C-alpha positions in Angstrom: -11.4 -10.8 18.1 -9.9 -10.7 14.5 -6.9 -12.3 13.1 -3.7 -11.9 15.1 -1.2 -9.3 13.8 1.5 -11.3 12.1 4.8 -9.7 10.9 7.0 -12.0 8.7 10.3 -11.6 7.0 10.3 -9.9 3.6 9.5 -12.4 0.9 10.9 -11.7 -2.6 7.9 -13.5 -4.0 5.7 -10.6 -3.0 7.1 -8.6 -6.0 6.2 -11.4 -8.4 2.7 -11.6 -6.9 2.3 -7.9 -7.3 3.6 -8.0 -10.9 1.0 -10.7 -11.9 -1.9 -8.8 -10.2 -0.7 -5.4 -11.4 -0.6 -6.7 -15.0 -4.2 -8.1 -14.6 -5.4 -4.8 -13.1 -3.7 -2.8 -15.9 -5.4 -5.0 -18.5 -8.8 -4.6 -16.9 -8.6 -0.9 -16.3 -6.8 0.4 -19.4 -6.5 4.2 -19.5 -8.7 4.6 -16.4 -5.7 3.7 -14.3 -3.0 6.4 -14.8 -0.8 4.4 -12.5 -0.8 1.0 -10.8 1.8 0.8 -8.0 3.0 -1.7 -5.4 2.9 0.2 -2.1 3.0 -0.7 1.5 5.6 -2.8 3.4 5.6 -5.7 0.9 6.9 -3.2 -1.7 10.1 -2.5 0.2 12.9 -5.0 -0.1 14.1 -6.2 3.3 11.1 -4.8 5.2 9.3 -7.3 7.5 5.5 -7.0 6.9 2.1 -8.4 7.3 1.9 -10.7 4.2 -0.7 -8.5 2.5 -0.1 -7.0 -1.0 -1.1 -3.4 -1.1 -1.7 -1.9 -4.6 -2.5 1.7 -5.4 -4.4 2.5 -8.5 -4.2 6.2 -9.4 -7.1 7.7 -11.4 -7.7 11.2 -12.8 -10.9 11.4 -10.6 -12.7 9.3 -8.1 -15.9 10.0 -10.0 -17.6 8.3 -11.7 -17.0 5.3 -9.4 -18.3 2.9 -12.1 -15.3 3.7 -14.3 -13.1 1.5 -12.1 -15.5 -0.3 -9.8 -17.1 -2.4 -12.6 -13.8 -3.6 -14.0 -12.4 -4.4 -10.6 -15.6 -6.3 -9.6 -15.4 -8.3 -12.8 -12.0 -9.5 -11.5 -13.7 -10.6 -8.3 -12.5 -7.8 -6.1 -14.9 -6.6 -3.5 -15.6 -2.9 -3.1 -15.6 -1.8 0.6 -18.0 1.1 0.5 -17.8 1.4 4.3 -14.2 2.5 4.1 -14.0 5.7 6.3 -11.2 7.3 4.3 -12.8 9.8 1.9 -9.6 10.3 -0.1 -9.7 6.8 -1.5 -12.0 4.0 -2.7 -11.0 0.6 -1.2 -11.3 -2.9 -2.6 -10.3 -6.3 -1.2 -9.5 -9.7 -2.6 -12.3 -12.0 -3.8 -13.6 -14.3 -1.0 -11.0 -17.0 -0.4 -8.4 -15.2 -2.5 -4.9 -14.1 -1.5 -5.1 -11.2 1.0 -4.9 -8.0 -1.1 -5.8 -4.4 -0.5 -6.5 -2.2 -3.5 -6.5 1.6 -2.8 -7.9 3.8 -5.6 -6.7 7.4 -5.2 -6.8 10.6 -7.2 -3.6 11.2 -9.2 -1.5 14.1 -7.7 -3.4 14.2 -4.3 -1.5 14.1 -1.0 -3.0 10.7 -0.2 -1.8 9.3 -3.6 1.7 10.8 -3.3 2.4 9.9 0.3 2.6 6.1 0.0 4.9 6.4 -3.1 7.2 8.8 -1.2 7.2 6.5 1.9 8.0 3.5 -0.2 10.7 5.2 -2.2 12.3 6.7 0.9 12.5 3.3 2.6 13.9 1.7 -0.5 16.7 4.3 -0.6 17.4 4.0 3.1 18.0 0.3 4.1 19.1 1.2 7.7 15.9 3.0 8.4 14.0 0.1 6.8 15.7 -2.3 9.3 14.8 0.0 12.2 11.2 0.3 11.0 11.0 -3.5 10.8 12.2 -3.9 14.4 9.6 -1.3 15.5 6.8 -3.2 13.7 7.8 -6.5 15.3 7.8 -4.9 18.8 4.4 -3.4 18.2 3.1 -6.7 16.8 4.3 -8.6 19.8 2.7 -6.2 22.1 -0.6 -5.9 20.2 -0.8 -9.4 18.6 -4.5 -9.6 19.2 -5.4 -6.0 18.8 -5.0 -4.8 15.2 -6.1 -1.2 16.0 -3.7 -1.1 18.9 -0.9 -2.2 16.6 -1.7 0.5 14.0 -1.8 3.2 16.8 1.5 1.9 18.3 3.4 2.1 15.0 2.0 5.5 14.0 4.8 7.6 15.7 7.4 5.5 13.8 5.5 6.0 10.5 5.2 9.8 11.0 8.9 10.1 11.9 9.7 8.4 8.6 7.3 10.7 6.8 9.1 13.7 8.3 12.5 12.4 7.2 11.1 11.4 3.8 9.7 14.9 3.2 13.2 16.4 3.9 14.8 13.9 1.6 12.2 14.6 -1.1 12.9 18.4 -0.9 16.7 17.8 -1.0 16.7 15.5 -4.0 13.6 16.9 -5.9 11.8 13.6 -5.5 9.0 12.7 -8.0 7.4 9.4 -8.4 9.1 7.2 -11.0 7.2 5.4 -13.7 4.1 3.3 -12.8 4.9 -0.2 -11.6 2.4 -1.8 -14.0 
């Protein structure tokens, strides 16, 4: 059994933690990183979350891997080559470091655009953010010791938000704003 699923109130310090790490990543990657963005629940003010900072690095191409793998590893980040998602490369914090997930995705791809749209939609819709937080807490209580069960239980809520976000994006002509770092 892994760590229990823990959902905590939003912590404004998460933004500062992202900013510091985002700046470090930007410095290490230079032009290889077209964008460095704070994504996931910790990037949405008011959204309860697992206290894990998610960062998306957008690159022009996932190949060659060494273009970003070597600089990230020099920072102590650990490449998770066993990640089953073929649309990203995945890195984690250095052993003993603050829990961080680094998602490297190809600029303009669906998998790169989706987390930005999801984040921006929730930022623009605080009532839906509050509803999503409640759903996450219910799922976490039910599946406290079953991370995969938690992910599957919240999936219908996530896809409903994605559906609404897509309509919103079409209505306002959404495009990602400037890179966060």
